[in-house]
Each structure stands twice: as structure tokens, then as C-alpha cells.
N, C-alpha and C positions, 0 to 999 in steps of 0.2 A: 240304547241308553237314552233316557230323556234328562231334562235339566236337574231333577231331583237326584237322579243317578250320579249324575256329574258332580253334584254339591256334596253328596255323601262319599265319593270317591275322594274329593279334595280334603274334606275332613278327616277321612281315615288317614291319609298320606301325611297329613299334619300331625294327628296323634291317633294310633291305631288303637289305643286303650279307651277311647270314649265308650261310654255305655250307649247301649240301644236308647235308652231314656233321654240321653243328651242328645244323641244325634238325630233323634226325633225332635227335641225342642227346638234345635237349630234349623231344621227342615221344614216344621210345622207339619210332621204327621205324628201318628200314633207309633209307640214303642213296637209294637207286632208287625205295623206295617213296614218300619224300618228295618227290623230282624228278616222279615220275608225278601226286603229288596237286596240287602247285604247279603243274604242266601244265595241269591240269584246271581249277584254280581260274583259272588266265589265260584258258583258252579259253572258259569259261563266262562271262568278265566280272567276275567277283567282283574278281580282282586287274586292274586296269585299266592298270598301267604302273608304272615305275620312275622316280624322279627325284631329283636333287640339289636340296636345300632350300637356297637360296642367299639371303644376306641382301641385301635390295633396295638399302638405302642404299650397300652396298659395290660395287654396279654401277650407280651412279647413278640410281636409282628411289627418291628419299627423299620423295616426296610420295604419300600414299594417301588416295583419295577413293572414298565411297561416292555413287553417282549414282541418284536415283530417276527413272524415266523413265514419263511419262504418255503413253499411245499417243493418237493423234489416229484415233478411230473412223472419220472420214468419209474420210480418204486412207490409202493405204499399206497393206499386207498384213503381218501379223503376221511372217511368213516371210522378208519382204523386209528389215524391220526388223532382224530376228535376222541375217540374211545380213550386212548391213551392220555391225553390232555386232561379231560375229564376226570381220570382216576389220580391225578396230582392234586393233592390237597393245598398245595401253595398256589394253585391257580384259581383266583377269585373270580375273573371273567374271561370271556373268550368272544371276540367279535370277527366275524368275517368280514374280509376287507376286500374292497375294489384296489387295483395296482398291484404292484410287484410281491408284496407280502399277503400272503393268503390269510393269515390270521393275527389278531393283535390280542395277546394276554396282558392281563393285569395279575402281577403275584406279589404275594405278601410272604416274607420270610423275617426271620429274627436277625440273621446277621449278611454279610456280604459273603462270608464262606459259603452259606447254606443257599445265596442265590448262584454262585458259583456252580455247585452242585447241581441245583436244578438246571441251569443252562446245560451242563454236560449232558444230563439225563435227555433233555429237549434235543440236542444235536444228535444224541445217538438212537433217536426214536426213527424206525423206518419210514420214509415219506417227508420226512423234514430234511431240506437240502442245508438250511443256515438258519441263523437267528440274528437279530438285532437287538440290543438292549440299551435302554434308557432307564437311569435311576432318578428317582423323584427324592429332591432334596427335601423338600416339605410339601404337606399337603393344605392348600389354603382352603379348599372345599371340596366335598364330593357327594355325590348322592342327591344333590338339590333337587327337590321335586319341581316340576314345571306344572302349568296349568293345563287341565285337560282341555281338548279341544274335541268339537265334532269332527266324525269322520268324514271326510271330502267325497 
């Protein structure tokens, strides 16, 4: 990635709906050149996709929880645990962690009762020894894009 690619990524992170013409104007290239560059960024996996940023509460997902998962090393394969968690639509993000907890999950549900059912399902999953859950009282911000950096 060169400086223009980084600038394109920053512009797309700020507003993925910018036209190729507008992107081109802002980086000083032609629209076809920008189209080609963006296509290469998508093909290489730098740009992984485009999505609508939806307010979770507006679509009935007002409860956000962070769930730490302690893996049971005596049973269950890590890939089996990941496959099970991946199939749970309530789980928005999954992070592999250093420390006692193997995974940190970000879950969104409509009610505390739904969260309870999710935690019970997780604790019944082979390969999971136990969970620890923190419920977010409110979200001050999330998904804040950071400036891109050159790889070191």
C-alpha cells in the first residue's frame, strides 16, 4: 500500500458511499484509476466489505454484553468451540485472548432473559469450562476508525 491507497482507505472508512469520482477528486487521480485501486484493495483483503452502521437499540438489540470464555482443555477442540460460537447469531465479535480466558465475545440481545439463555447455551458447549459476563450499561462509542499506519 502506498500513500494514495492509505488515503483511499481513510476516505472509505469515513464514508464508504463516496463515488469513485469524489474519491478521485480528493486523491488527485482519475475515477478509473481510483476504481482500479479500490478493486485491488478489495481483492487483497485490505477492504473486507461495506456495511450499514445500524443502531442496535433501534432494531431490538438493546443489551450488550462482553463474555469471557474459559476453555476446558480436557474436552473439546478449539475449532469446535469456535464453530459453535460462530453459529450463534447473538455473538457479534470473538477475540482470541492471552490470559485465563481464551476468548472474549461481544454479544447483543434484546433482553436480559435472552442473555441468560445465551450464557446457558455457551456453558453447555463442549470445550467451554465456564464464562464470565459483564453487561454494558451504555455505549459511549464503538467502531471508531483509527488512522491507518504503514506496516512495520
